[in-house]
Structure formats: C-alpha cells, structure tokens
SEVEX-257087 format. One record per residue: residue number from 1; residue in one letter; z, y, x of N, C-alpha, C, CB in turn. Coordinates in steps of 0.1 Angstrom, whole numbers. Glycine has a CB too. Example, Ala and Ser with C-alpha at 12.3 -4.5 7.8 and 13.67 -1.06 7.14 Angstrom:
BEGIN
<atom 1,A,<78,-57,132>,<78,-45,123>,<78,-33,132>,<90,-45,113>>,
<atom 2,S,<71,-22,128>,<71,-11,137>,<79,0,129>,<57,-6,141>>,
END
This chain:
BEGIN
<atom 1,M,<404,-1039,1830>,<411,-1027,1826>,<418,-1020,1837>,<421,-1031,1815>>,
<atom 2,A,<425,-1028,1846>,<432,-1022,1857>,<422,-1015,1867>,<439,-1033,1865>>,
<atom 3,L,<410,-1021,1869>,<400,-1014,1877>,<396,-1001,1872>,<388,-1024,1879>>,
<atom 4,E,<393,-1000,1859>,<389,-988,1853>,<401,-977,1853>,<385,-990,1839>>,
<atom 5,N,<413,-982,1852>,<424,-973,1853>,<426,-967,1867>,<437,-980,1849>>,
<atom 6,L,<423,-975,1877>,<423,-970,1891>,<413,-959,1893>,<421,-982,1901>>,
<atom 7,K,<401,-962,1888>,<390,-952,1889>,<394,-939,1882>,<377,-958,1883>>,
<atom 8,K,<400,-940,1870>,<404,-929,1863>,<415,-921,1870>,<410,-933,1849>>,
<atom 9,D,<424,-928,1877>,<435,-921,1884>,<429,-913,1896>,<445,-932,1890>>,
<atom 10,L,<419,-919,1902>,<412,-912,1913>,<404,-900,1908>,<402,-922,1920>>,
<atom 11,K,<397,-902,1897>,<390,-891,1892>,<398,-878,1888>,<382,-895,1879>>,
<atom 12,K,<411,-881,1884>,<420,-870,1881>,<423,-861,1893>,<433,-876,1875>>,
<atom 13,L,<423,-867,1905>,<426,-860,1917>,<414,-854,1924>,<433,-869,1926>>,
<atom 14,A,<402,-856,1918>,<390,-851,1924>,<390,-836,1926>,<377,-855,1916>>,
<atom 15,N,<385,-832,1938>,<385,-818,1942>,<371,-815,1947>,<397,-815,1952>>,
<atom 16,M,<364,-807,1940>,<350,-804,1943>,<348,-797,1957>,<343,-796,1933>>,
<atom 17,Q,<357,-788,1960>,<356,-781,1973>,<359,-790,1984>,<366,-769,1973>>,
<atom 18,K,<369,-798,1983>,<372,-808,1993>,<361,-818,1995>,<386,-815,1991>>,
<atom 19,A,<355,-822,1983>,<344,-831,1984>,<333,-826,1992>,<339,-834,1969>>,
<atom 20,K,<329,-813,1990>,<319,-807,1998>,<322,-806,2012>,<316,-792,1992>>,
<atom 21,D,<335,-804,2015>,<339,-804,2029>,<337,-818,2036>,<354,-799,2030>>,
<atom 22,C,<341,-828,2028>,<340,-842,2033>,<325,-845,2035>,<346,-851,2022>>,
<atom 23,E,<317,-841,2026>,<302,-844,2027>,<297,-838,2040>,<295,-839,2016>>,
<atom 24,R,<302,-826,2044>,<297,-820,2057>,<303,-828,2069>,<301,-805,2058>>,
<atom 25,Y,<316,-831,2068>,<324,-837,2079>,<319,-851,2082>,<339,-837,2076>>,
<atom 26,F,<316,-858,2071>,<312,-872,2072>,<296,-874,2073>,<317,-881,2061>>,
<atom 27,K,<289,-863,2075>,<275,-863,2077>,<267,-870,2067>,<272,-870,2091>>,
<atom 28,T,<267,-865,2055>,<260,-871,2043>,<247,-865,2040>,<269,-870,2031>>,
<atom 29,G,<242,-855,2049>,<230,-849,2047>,<218,-858,2050>,<229,-836,2055>>,
<atom 30,K,<206,-853,2046>,<194,-860,2048>,<192,-863,2063>,<181,-853,2043>>,
<atom 31,G,<190,-876,2066>,<188,-880,2080>,<200,-882,2088>,<179,-870,2087>>,
<atom 32,E,<212,-879,2082>,<225,-881,2089>,<230,-895,2087>,<235,-871,2085>>,
<atom 33,Y,<240,-899,2094>,<244,-913,2094>,<250,-918,2081>,<254,-915,2105>>,
<atom 34,A,<255,-909,2073>,<261,-912,2060>,<253,-906,2048>,<276,-909,2059>>,
<atom 35,E,<240,-905,2050>,<231,-899,2040>,<234,-904,2026>,<217,-900,2044>>,
<atom 36,G,<237,-895,2017>,<238,-898,2003>,<252,-903,1999>,<229,-909,2000>>,
<atom 37,D,<261,-904,2008>,<275,-908,2004>,<281,-898,1995>,<284,-911,2017>>,
<atom 38,I,<288,-903,1985>,<294,-894,1975>,<309,-894,1976>,<290,-899,1960>>,
<atom 39,F,<315,-882,1976>,<329,-880,1978>,<336,-874,1966>,<332,-871,1990>>,
<atom 40,L,<348,-877,1963>,<356,-871,1953>,<365,-860,1959>,<365,-881,1945>>,
<atom 41,G,<368,-860,1972>,<376,-850,1978>,<391,-853,1977>,<373,-837,1973>>,
<atom 42,I,<395,-866,1979>,<409,-870,1978>,<414,-874,1991>,<410,-882,1967>>,
<atom 43,S,<426,-869,1995>,<432,-872,2008>,<436,-887,2009>,<444,-863,2010>>,
<atom 44,I,<436,-892,2021>,<441,-906,2023>,<455,-909,2018>,<440,-909,2039>>,
<atom 45,P,<464,-900,2020>,<478,-902,2015>,<478,-904,2000>,<487,-891,2019>>,
<atom 46,D,<470,-895,1993>,<469,-896,1978>,<462,-909,1974>,<462,-884,1973>>,
<atom 47,Q,<452,-913,1981>,<445,-926,1978>,<455,-937,1980>,<433,-928,1987>>,
<atom 48,R,<463,-937,1990>,<473,-948,1992>,<483,-949,1981>,<480,-946,2006>>,
<atom 49,K,<487,-937,1976>,<497,-937,1965>,<491,-943,1953>,<501,-922,1962>>,
<atom 50,I,<479,-940,1950>,<472,-946,1938>,<471,-961,1940>,<459,-940,1935>>,
<atom 51,V,<466,-965,1951>,<464,-979,1954>,<476,-987,1953>,<458,-981,1968>>,
<atom 52,S,<488,-982,1956>,<500,-989,1956>,<504,-994,1942>,<512,-980,1961>>,
<atom 53,K,<498,-988,1932>,<500,-993,1918>,<491,-1004,1913>,<499,-981,1908>>,
<atom 54,Y,<482,-1008,1922>,<471,-1017,1918>,<470,-1029,1928>,<458,-1010,1917>>,
<atom 55,Y,<481,-1033,1934>,<480,-1044,1944>,<477,-1057,1937>,<493,-1045,1952>>,
<atom 56,S,<479,-1058,1924>,<477,-1070,1916>,<462,-1072,1912>,<486,-1071,1904>>,
<atom 57,L,<454,-1062,1916>,<440,-1063,1913>,<434,-1076,1919>,<432,-1051,1918>>,
<atom 58,S,<425,-1082,1911>,<419,-1095,1916>,<409,-1092,1927>,<412,-1102,1904>>,
<atom 59,L,<406,-1102,1935>,<397,-1101,1946>,<383,-1097,1940>,<396,-1114,1954>>,
<atom 60,S,<379,-1103,1929>,<367,-1100,1922>,<366,-1085,1919>,<365,-1108,1910>>,
<atom 61,D,<377,-1079,1914>,<377,-1065,1911>,<376,-1056,1924>,<389,-1061,1902>>,
<atom 62,I,<383,-1061,1934>,<383,-1054,1947>,<369,-1053,1952>,<392,-1061,1957>>,
<atom 63,E,<362,-1064,1951>,<348,-1064,1955>,<339,-1055,1947>,<342,-1078,1955>>,
<atom 64,K,<341,-1054,1934>,<334,-1045,1926>,<336,-1030,1930>,<338,-1047,1911>>,
<atom 65,L,<349,-1027,1933>,<352,-1014,1937>,<346,-1011,1951>,<367,-1012,1938>>,
<atom 66,L,<345,-1021,1960>,<339,-1019,1973>,<324,-1016,1972>,<342,-1031,1981>>,
<atom 67,A,<318,-1021,1962>,<303,-1019,1960>,<300,-1005,1954>,<298,-1030,1951>>,
<atom 68,S,<310,-997,1951>,<308,-984,1945>,<300,-975,1954>,<321,-978,1941>>,
<atom 69,K,<293,-965,1949>,<286,-955,1956>,<296,-944,1961>,<275,-949,1948>>,
<atom 70,I,<308,-944,1955>,<318,-933,1957>,<327,-938,1969>,<327,-931,1945>>,
<atom 71,H,<327,-929,1979>,<334,-932,1992>,<349,-936,1989>,<334,-920,2001>>,
<atom 72,E,<356,-928,1981>,<370,-931,1979>,<372,-944,1972>,<377,-920,1971>>,
<atom 73,H,<363,-948,1964>,<364,-961,1958>,<363,-972,1968>,<352,-963,1947>>,
<atom 74,R,<354,-971,1978>,<353,-981,1988>,<365,-981,1997>,<340,-978,1997>>,
<atom 75,M,<370,-969,2000>,<382,-968,2009>,<394,-975,2002>,<386,-954,2012>>,
<atom 76,C,<396,-972,1989>,<407,-978,1981>,<405,-994,1981>,<408,-972,1967>>,
<atom 77,A,<393,-998,1979>,<390,-1012,1979>,<394,-1019,1992>,<375,-1015,1976>>,
<atom 78,L,<392,-1012,2003>,<396,-1017,2016>,<411,-1017,2018>,<389,-1009,2027>>,
<atom 79,F,<418,-1007,2013>,<432,-1007,2013>,<438,-1019,2005>,<438,-994,2007>>,
<atom 80,L,<431,-1022,1994>,<435,-1033,1986>,<432,-1046,1992>,<428,-1033,1972>>,
<atom 81,L,<421,-1047,1999>,<417,-1059,2006>,<426,-1062,2018>,<402,-1058,2011>>,
<atom 82,V,<430,-1052,2025>,<440,-1053,2036>,<453,-1059,2030>,<443,-1040,2043>>,
<atom 83,N,<458,-1054,2019>,<470,-1059,2013>,<468,-1074,2008>,<474,-1050,2000>>,
<atom 84,Y,<456,-1076,2002>,<453,-1090,1998>,<453,-1099,2010>,<439,-1091,1991>>,
<atom 85,Y,<448,-1095,2021>,<448,-1103,2034>,<462,-1106,2038>,<440,-1096,2045>>,
<atom 86,Q,<470,-1095,2038>,<484,-1096,2043>,<493,-1104,2034>,<490,-1083,2046>>,
<atom 87,K,<491,-1103,2021>,<501,-1108,2011>,<496,-1120,2003>,<504,-1098,2001>>,
<atom 88,Q,<483,-1123,2003>,<478,-1134,1995>,<470,-1144,2002>,<469,-1128,1984>>,
<atom 89,D,<458,-1141,2006>,<449,-1152,2012>,<441,-1147,2023>,<440,-1159,2001>>,
<atom 90,K,<444,-1150,2035>,<437,-1145,2047>,<423,-1149,2047>,<444,-1149,2060>>,
<atom 91,E,<420,-1162,2045>,<407,-1168,2046>,<398,-1161,2036>,<407,-1183,2043>>,
<atom 92,K,<402,-1160,2024>,<394,-1154,2013>,<391,-1139,2016>,<401,-1155,1999>>,
<atom 93,A,<401,-1132,2021>,<399,-1118,2024>,<389,-1116,2035>,<413,-1112,2029>>,
<atom 94,V,<389,-1124,2045>,<380,-1123,2056>,<366,-1127,2052>,<384,-1133,2068>>,
<atom 95,K,<364,-1137,2043>,<351,-1140,2038>,<346,-1129,2029>,<352,-1153,2029>>,
<atom 96,S,<355,-1122,2022>,<351,-1111,2014>,<346,-1099,2022>,<362,-1107,2005>>,
<atom 97,Y,<353,-1097,2033>,<350,-1086,2043>,<336,-1088,2048>,<360,-1086,2054>>,
<atom 98,F,<333,-1100,2052>,<319,-1103,2058>,<309,-1102,2047>,<319,-1116,2065>>,
<atom 99,K,<312,-1108,2035>,<302,-1108,2024>,<299,-1094,2019>,<308,-1116,2012>>,
<atom 100,N,<308,-1085,2020>,<306,-1071,2015>,<305,-1061,2027>,<317,-1067,2006>>,
<atom 101,I,<302,-1066,2039>,<302,-1057,2050>,<292,-1045,2050>,<299,-1065,2063>>,
<atom 102,K,<282,-1047,2042>,<272,-1035,2041>,<278,-1023,2034>,<260,-1040,2033>>,
<atom 103,Y,<289,-1025,2027>,<295,-1014,2020>,<306,-1007,2029>,<302,-1019,2007>>,
<atom 104,I,<309,-1013,2040>,<318,-1007,2050>,<310,-998,2059>,<327,-1018,2057>>,
<atom 105,D,<306,-987,2054>,<295,-980,2060>,<298,-965,2064>,<283,-980,2051>>,
<atom 106,N,<310,-963,2069>,<313,-950,2075>,<325,-953,2085>,<317,-939,2065>>,
<atom 107,W,<327,-944,2094>,<336,-947,2105>,<351,-948,2100>,<335,-937,2116>>,
<atom 108,D,<354,-940,2090>,<368,-941,2085>,<371,-954,2078>,<371,-929,2076>>,
<atom 109,L,<361,-959,2070>,<362,-972,2064>,<364,-983,2074>,<349,-974,2055>>,
<atom 110,V,<356,-982,2084>,<357,-992,2095>,<371,-991,2102>,<346,-990,2106>>,
<atom 111,D,<375,-979,2106>,<387,-977,2114>,<400,-981,2107>,<387,-963,2119>>,
<atom 112,L,<400,-979,2094>,<413,-982,2087>,<413,-996,2081>,<414,-972,2076>>,
<atom 113,S,<403,-1004,2085>,<403,-1018,2079>,<401,-1029,2089>,<394,-1019,2068>>,
<atom 114,A,<391,-1027,2098>,<386,-1037,2107>,<397,-1044,2115>,<376,-1032,2116>>,
<atom 115,Y,<405,-1037,2122>,<415,-1043,2131>,<427,-1049,2123>,<421,-1032,2140>>,
<atom 116,K,<429,-1044,2110>,<440,-1050,2102>,<436,-1064,2096>,<444,-1041,2091>>,
<atom 117,I,<423,-1066,2094>,<418,-1078,2089>,<412,-1087,2100>,<408,-1076,2077>>,
<atom 118,L,<401,-1083,2105>,<394,-1091,2115>,<401,-1092,2128>,<380,-1086,2117>>,
<atom 119,G,<407,-1080,2132>,<415,-1080,2144>,<427,-1089,2144>,<419,-1066,2147>>,
<atom 120,D,<433,-1091,2133>,<444,-1100,2131>,<439,-1114,2130>,<453,-1096,2119>>,
<atom 121,F,<429,-1116,2122>,<425,-1130,2119>,<419,-1137,2131>,<414,-1130,2107>>,
<atom 122,F,<411,-1130,2139>,<404,-1137,2150>,<412,-1137,2163>,<391,-1130,2152>>,
<atom 123,F,<424,-1132,2163>,<431,-1132,2175>,<432,-1145,2183>,<445,-1127,2172>>,
<atom 124,E,<435,-1155,2176>,<437,-1168,2182>,<426,-1178,2177>,<451,-1174,2180>>,
<atom 125,K,<415,-1173,2172>,<404,-1182,2167>,<391,-1180,2174>,<402,-1179,2152>>,
<atom 126,D,<382,-1189,2172>,<368,-1187,2178>,<363,-1174,2172>,<359,-1199,2174>>,
<atom 127,K,<357,-1166,2181>,<353,-1152,2178>,<338,-1151,2176>,<358,-1142,2188>>,
<atom 128,K,<331,-1162,2175>,<316,-1161,2174>,<311,-1153,2163>,<310,-1175,2173>>,
<atom 129,E,<318,-1154,2151>,<313,-1147,2139>,<316,-1132,2141>,<321,-1152,2127>>,
<atom 130,L,<327,-1128,2148>,<330,-1114,2150>,<320,-1109,2161>,<344,-1112,2155>>,
<atom 131,E,<318,-1117,2172>,<310,-1112,2183>,<295,-1110,2179>,<311,-1122,2194>>,
<atom 132,A,<291,-1118,2169>,<277,-1116,2164>,<274,-1102,2159>,<274,-1126,2152>>,
<atom 133,L,<285,-1095,2154>,<283,-1081,2149>,<279,-1072,2161>,<296,-1077,2143>>,
<atom 134,L,<283,-1075,2173>,<279,-1067,2184>,<264,-1065,2186>,<286,-1072,2197>>,
<atom 135,Y,<257,-1075,2181>,<242,-1076,2183>,<235,-1072,2170>,<238,-1089,2187>>,
<atom 136,S,<242,-1067,2160>,<236,-1063,2148>,<228,-1050,2149>,<247,-1061,2137>>,
<atom 137,D,<219,-1048,2140>,<211,-1035,2140>,<219,-1024,2134>,<198,-1037,2133>>,
<atom 138,S,<231,-1027,2128>,<239,-1017,2121>,<249,-1012,2130>,<246,-1024,2109>>,
<atom 139,I,<250,-998,2131>,<260,-992,2140>,<274,-995,2134>,<258,-977,2141>>,
<atom 140,W,<275,-997,2121>,<288,-999,2115>,<293,-1013,2118>,<287,-998,2099>>,
<atom 141,E,<284,-1023,2119>,<289,-1036,2122>,<293,-1037,2137>,<277,-1047,2119>>,
<atom 142,K,<285,-1030,2145>,<289,-1029,2159>,<303,-1023,2161>,<279,-1021,2167>>,
<atom 143,R,<305,-1012,2153>,<318,-1005,2154>,<329,-1014,2148>,<318,-992,2146>>,
<atom 144,I,<326,-1021,2138>,<336,-1031,2132>,<341,-1041,2143>,<331,-1038,2120>>,
<atom 145,A,<331,-1046,2151>,<335,-1056,2161>,<343,-1049,2172>,<322,-1061,2168>>,
<atom 146,M,<340,-1037,2176>,<347,-1030,2186>,<361,-1026,2182>,<339,-1018,2191>>,
<atom 147,V,<362,-1020,2170>,<375,-1015,2165>,<384,-1027,2162>,<373,-1006,2153>>,
<atom 148,S,<378,-1038,2158>,<387,-1050,2156>,<395,-1054,2167>,<378,-1062,2151>>,
<atom 149,T,<390,-1051,2180>,<398,-1055,2191>,<411,-1047,2193>,<390,-1052,2204>>,
<atom 150,Y,<413,-1037,2185>,<426,-1030,2185>,<437,-1039,2180>,<426,-1017,2175>>,
<atom 151,G,<433,-1048,2171>,<443,-1058,2167>,<446,-1068,2178>,<437,-1066,2155>>,
<atom 152,F,<437,-1071,2186>,<439,-1080,2198>,<448,-1072,2208>,<426,-1084,2205>>,
<atom 153,I,<445,-1059,2210>,<453,-1051,2220>,<467,-1051,2216>,<447,-1037,2221>>,
<atom 154,Q,<470,-1049,2203>,<484,-1048,2198>,<491,-1061,2201>,<484,-1045,2183>>,
<atom 155,K,<484,-1072,2202>,<490,-1085,2204>,<490,-1089,2219>,<484,-1096,2196>>,
<atom 156,G,<485,-1080,2227>,<485,-1083,2242>,<472,-1087,2248>,<495,-1093,2245>>,
<atom 157,D,<462,-1089,2240>,<449,-1093,2246>,<440,-1081,2248>,<442,-1103,2237>>,
<atom 158,I,<438,-1077,2261>,<429,-1066,2264>,<415,-1071,2269>,<435,-1056,2274>>,
<atom 159,K,<415,-1083,2273>,<402,-1088,2279>,<391,-1088,2269>,<404,-1103,2284>>,
<atom 160,T,<393,-1091,2257>,<383,-1091,2247>,<377,-1076,2245>,<388,-1096,2233>>,
<atom 161,T,<386,-1067,2246>,<381,-1053,2245>,<372,-1049,2256>,<393,-1043,2245>>,
<atom 162,F,<375,-1053,2268>,<367,-1050,2279>,<353,-1058,2278>,<374,-1054,2293>>,
<atom 163,K,<354,-1070,2273>,<342,-1078,2271>,<332,-1071,2261>,<345,-1092,2267>>,
<atom 164,Y,<338,-1067,2250>,<329,-1061,2240>,<324,-1047,2244>,<337,-1060,2226>>,
<atom 165,A,<333,-1040,2251>,<329,-1027,2256>,<317,-1028,2265>,<341,-1020,2263>>,
<atom 166,R,<318,-1038,2274>,<307,-1040,2284>,<293,-1042,2277>,<310,-1051,2293>>,
<atom 167,I,<294,-1050,2266>,<282,-1053,2258>,<276,-1041,2251>,<285,-1064,2247>>,
<atom 168,L,<285,-1031,2247>,<281,-1020,2240>,<278,-1007,2248>,<291,-1017,2229>>,
<atom 169,L,<280,-1008,2261>,<278,-996,2269>,<264,-990,2269>,<281,-1000,2284>>,
<atom 170,G,<254,-999,2266>,<240,-994,2265>,<236,-988,2252>,<231,-1004,2268>>,
<atom 171,E,<245,-988,2242>,<242,-983,2229>,<240,-968,2229>,<253,-986,2219>>,
<atom 172,E,<232,-963,2220>,<228,-949,2221>,<236,-940,2211>,<214,-947,2218>>,
<atom 173,H,<241,-946,2200>,<248,-938,2190>,<261,-933,2194>,<249,-946,2177>>,
<atom 174,D,<264,-920,2191>,<276,-914,2195>,<289,-920,2189>,<276,-899,2191>>,
<atom 175,L,<287,-926,2177>,<298,-932,2170>,<302,-945,2177>,<295,-935,2155>>,
<atom 176,I,<293,-951,2184>,<296,-963,2192>,<303,-959,2205>,<284,-972,2195>>,
<atom 177,H,<297,-948,2211>,<303,-943,2223>,<318,-940,2221>,<296,-930,2228>>,
<atom 178,K,<321,-933,2210>,<335,-929,2207>,<344,-942,2204>,<335,-920,2194>>,
<atom 179,A,<339,-951,2197>,<347,-963,2194>,<350,-971,2206>,<339,-972,2184>>,
<atom 180,V,<340,-972,2215>,<342,-980,2228>,<353,-972,2236>,<329,-981,2236>>,
<atom 181,G,<351,-959,2237>,<360,-951,2245>,<374,-952,2240>,<356,-937,2246>>,
<atom 182,W,<376,-951,2227>,<389,-952,2220>,<395,-965,2223>,<387,-950,2205>>,
<atom 183,M,<388,-976,2222>,<394,-989,2224>,<398,-991,2239>,<385,-1000,2220>>,
<atom 184,L,<389,-986,2248>,<393,-987,2262>,<405,-979,2265>,<381,-981,2271>>,
<atom 185,R,<407,-967,2259>,<419,-960,2261>,<431,-967,2256>,<418,-946,2253>>,
<atom 186,E,<430,-974,2245>,<441,-982,2239>,<444,-994,2249>,<438,-987,2225>>,
<atom 187,A,<434,-1000,2254>,<436,-1011,2264>,<443,-1005,2276>,<423,-1017,2268>>,
<atom 188,G,<439,-993,2280>,<446,-987,2292>,<460,-984,2290>,<438,-975,2295>>,
<atom 189,K,<465,-982,2278>,<479,-980,2275>,<487,-993,2279>,<481,-976,2261>>,
<atom 190,K,<480,-1004,2278>,<487,-1017,2281>,<486,-1020,2296>,<481,-1028,2273>>,
<atom 191,D,<475,-1016,2302>,<472,-1019,2316>,<463,-1009,2322>,<467,-1034,2318>>,
<atom 192,K,<469,-998,2327>,<461,-987,2333>,<452,-992,2344>,<469,-976,2337>>,
<atom 193,K,<457,-1001,2353>,<449,-1006,2364>,<437,-1013,2359>,<458,-1015,2373>>,
<atom 194,A,<438,-1021,2349>,<427,-1029,2344>,<416,-1019,2338>,<431,-1038,2332>>,
<atom 195,L,<421,-1008,2332>,<411,-998,2327>,<404,-991,2339>,<418,-988,2318>>,
<atom 196,I,<412,-987,2349>,<406,-981,2361>,<395,-990,2367>,<416,-977,2371>>,
<atom 197,D,<399,-1003,2369>,<390,-1013,2374>,<377,-1013,2366>,<396,-1027,2375>>,
<atom 198,F,<378,-1013,2353>,<366,-1014,2344>,<358,-1002,2346>,<371,-1015,2329>>,
<atom 199,I,<364,-990,2347>,<356,-978,2348>,<349,-977,2362>,<366,-965,2347>>,
<atom 200,E,<356,-981,2372>,<351,-981,2386>,<338,-990,2386>,<361,-986,2396>>,
<atom 201,K,<338,-1001,2379>,<327,-1011,2379>,<316,-1006,2370>,<332,-1024,2375>>,
<atom 202,N,<319,-998,2360>,<309,-995,2349>,<306,-981,2347>,<314,-1002,2337>>,
<atom 203,Y,<312,-972,2355>,<311,-958,2351>,<296,-952,2351>,<319,-949,2360>>,
<atom 204,K,<288,-958,2359>,<274,-954,2360>,<267,-957,2347>,<266,-960,2371>>,
<atom 205,K,<271,-967,2339>,<265,-971,2327>,<272,-964,2315>,<266,-986,2325>>,
<atom 206,M,<284,-959,2317>,<292,-954,2306>,<287,-940,2301>,<306,-952,2310>>,
<atom 207,P,<284,-939,2288>,<280,-926,2283>,<292,-916,2285>,<277,-927,2268>>,
<atom 208,R,<289,-904,2287>,<300,-894,2290>,<311,-894,2280>,<294,-880,2292>>,
<atom 209,T,<307,-895,2267>,<317,-895,2256>,<326,-907,2257>,<310,-895,2242>>,
<atom 210,T,<321,-918,2260>,<329,-930,2262>,<339,-928,2274>,<320,-943,2265>>,
<atom 211,L,<334,-923,2285>,<342,-921,2296>,<353,-911,2293>,<334,-916,2308>>,
<atom 212,R,<349,-900,2287>,<359,-890,2284>,<370,-895,2274>,<352,-878,2277>>,
<atom 213,Y,<366,-902,2264>,<376,-908,2255>,<386,-918,2263>,<369,-915,2244>>,
<atom 214,S,<380,-926,2271>,<388,-936,2278>,<398,-931,2288>,<378,-946,2285>>,
<atom 215,I,<396,-919,2293>,<405,-914,2303>,<413,-902,2298>,<397,-909,2315>>,
<atom 216,E,<413,-901,2285>,<421,-890,2279>,<435,-889,2283>,<420,-891,2264>>,
<atom 217,R,<442,-900,2285>,<456,-900,2289>,<458,-900,2304>,<462,-913,2283>>,
<atom 218,F,<448,-899,2312>,<449,-897,2326>,<454,-883,2329>,<436,-901,2334>>,
<atom 219,D,<459,-881,2341>,<463,-867,2345>,<450,-860,2349>,<473,-867,2357>>,
<atom 220,L,<451,-847,2350>,<440,-838,2352>,<431,-842,2364>,<444,-824,2353>>,
<atom 221,N,<438,-845,2375>,<431,-848,2387>,<423,-861,2386>,<440,-849,2399>>,
<atom 222,E,<429,-871,2379>,<422,-884,2377>,<410,-882,2368>,<432,-894,2371>>,
<atom 223,R,<412,-874,2357>,<400,-871,2348>,<389,-864,2356>,<405,-863,2336>>,
<atom 224,K,<392,-854,2364>,<382,-847,2372>,<375,-857,2381>,<388,-836,2380>>,
<atom 225,R,<382,-866,2387>,<376,-875,2397>,<366,-884,2390>,<387,-884,2403>>,
<atom 226,F,<369,-889,2378>,<359,-897,2372>,<348,-889,2365>,<366,-905,2361>>,
<atom 227,L,<351,-878,2360>,<340,-870,2353>,<330,-864,2363>,<346,-859,2345>>,
<atom 228,E,<335,-861,2375>,<326,-856,2385>,<316,-867,2390>,<334,-851,2397>>,
<atom 229,K,<319,-879,2388>,<310,-890,2392>,<298,-891,2382>,<317,-903,2392>>,
<atom 230,R,<299,-885,2370>,<289,-886,2361>,<278,-875,2363>,<294,-885,2347>>,
END
C-alpha cells in the first residue's frame, strides 16, 4: 500500500512540459543513450520531499520501484536505497544495488547514488566486485565504478580514482569522458600536484573533454598550457 501511495504522490506532481524537457535533456530519443526512458517531470527537491515520507518502505518494495520504466520512480528508489544503506543494512543494500544495476541506467541515477553506497562500502574493502564494472560493456556500470571513487576521495583516498581513470582513458563515450574528468578534478582538490602528475603522464591519451573537466579549477594560464598540448 505504501508503495502505491508513493507512486500516487509522484503522479500528482507530474508536469507534462517539464517531462518533455527532461526527455530532450536526458537523451531519450531513438538511438540516444536513454532511448525510451519515461519522465514525469518532477524536480529532484520535490522527489526528495516525497521520499522522506516513505523511509519505512521495505527493501522488496524499493526494488520493485527501481524496476519501474518511469525515471522518477527509479530515482526515488535509489534515494530510498541510500537511506536503507545508511540507516538499516549496508550489506543488503549493496547486494540490492548490484542485483538491480541494470535499472541504474542514466547519469543522474548513477551520480546521486553510486558514491553514497558503493563508494562508502568499498572504501576499506576488497574492490574486485567494484573494479569488475570498469570492464563491463555497459557505460552505466563503468560510470558507476568511476563515480563511486568520489566516496573514496571524500575519505582521503585519491589513488583509486587515478587507477580507475587510467583504465577508462580509452573509452569512447562522452559520458565516461565527463565522469573521469569530474573525478580527476575532485581528486585534484585534495592534491593538485598528484593531478598534474597524472595529466603530465597521460595527457596524450586523455580525451579533450576529460582533460577540460579535470583542469576546470586551474588558473587560465595553466589550462591553456595543458589544452595547447592536445
């Protein structure tokens, strides 16, 4: 009953114009990376407000919501799963994340969940299961692995970010280029010299988007120096 009430609460806030805007922004057209995804047109803050009333939802119901064809349903399920991870059972939440990983299939779903669950859980654990995602055929699983390192960065580990970034430098998809560049930039906030060393060693392999994202916080002359090498 609670699950159906959550869906009803979301439906009440549906906005067709915003939904159409989201469909364009998140590339849902034929042949695009999120082909066929369905939006209700609800903002993230509004989704969070609704979710806050349903933290008691069972893991089984969270998984049912995550399997929905509607984007906001999947996002809300991930908000609930993050809360379940933080407040109830970390092991079960992580198992659920991997079991349902095929439904975490757009960059916003990845970016608002991966580091909070996997990035926290694997910080001081064997990372083989996480690292396996780097070699997946799915761009979303690759992005999950990369963005998860934000959790490591927050706890002081930037070496894993550089390791994963090096593995993904040859990827062709723009969404991987952006994720790698973003995480490199975050690592650079902790240790700028380490980031510069990484760029100096790898800039010939770095896609321009990755390089540009990674040096966003550098001063103008530094950015020019690196971009002129490309």
